[in-house]
N, C-alpha and C positions, 0 to 999 in steps of 0.2 A: 514435472516442472510445467508451469503455465507458459503457454506459447506467446509469441509476440502478437501485438494487435495494431490496428490503425492508430496512429499517434498524431498529436498536435505538436507544435514547436516545443512546448514545455515538458512533454512527457517522453521519457526514454522508451525504447523497445525492450521487451523482455522483463526479467525479474527486477523488483525494486531493491535498490541497495540503500544502505544508511546514508551515503553521500547524496544520492538522488532524492531521497525523502527529505533530507535537511534542506536542499535547494528548493524543492517544491514548497515546503512548509514556509520558508522565509519569503519566497516569492508571493504566495497567497496572502501572507500576513501584511506585506508591504502594499499589495494591490487593494486589499479590502479594509485594512486598518483594524482587523480583529483576528483572534486566534482561529485558524481554519480547522475544519473537520476534514480529515484526509480519508476519502473513500477508496477502498481497495477491493480487489477480488483475491480470494485465497484458494489454494488447492489443499484440501484436507481429506484424507482417507478416500481419495479418488473422486471426491465431489468438489465442485466449484461453489464457493459461498461468498456472499457479500459481507463486508465488515468495515470497520474504521480502526485506524491505528490508535491504540490506547496510549502507547508510549514507545519511543524508540530507546532501547536500552543497549548500551555498548557492551553487549554480551557476546562473547565468542567462545565456542567450545574449543577443544584442543586442536581441531582441524582448521580453525580460522574462519568458520562459516558465520554469517551474520543472522541474527534473529530479531523478530518483532513481536510485541504483544498486541494482539488484535481482538477487538470485541466483535463477535459474530453470533449467529444463531446457536452455536455450541457454548456460548459464554466467552470469557476472556481466555484466549489460548495463545501459546507460543507457536510461531510459524517461522520456518526457515525462509530467508529472503528469496531463495529461488522459487518459492511457492507463493509469492506475493506479487501482485501486479497493480500498479497505480491506475486509478480511473483518470481519464483525461481532463475532466472539468468542463467538457463541452456538452454534457447532458446525454451523450450516447451510451455511456456505461449504464447497464441496468442497475447497478448498485447505487448510482446517484439518483436515478429516477425513483427508486423505492424510498429514499431518505425523506 
């Protein structure tokens, strides 16, 4: 699981949930007037990678866990929400700097 990080007012601590993603997406769209690119960090096979959310799919396995489709260096991958962390939008996340 990705650990919590320093946050701003709009960013939750810890893993990204579908509810938090939707709130961030809508907030960014209202502030900028355009469809936002949501930068995230993901944990995949023990490595931390940068990515962007390709789509939020209301997909739950039988245990009720949430999943995201994320574009990253490995291509488009499914990532469980506990392994996804939203970048804050303040430019301190290395994933935003690379974009």
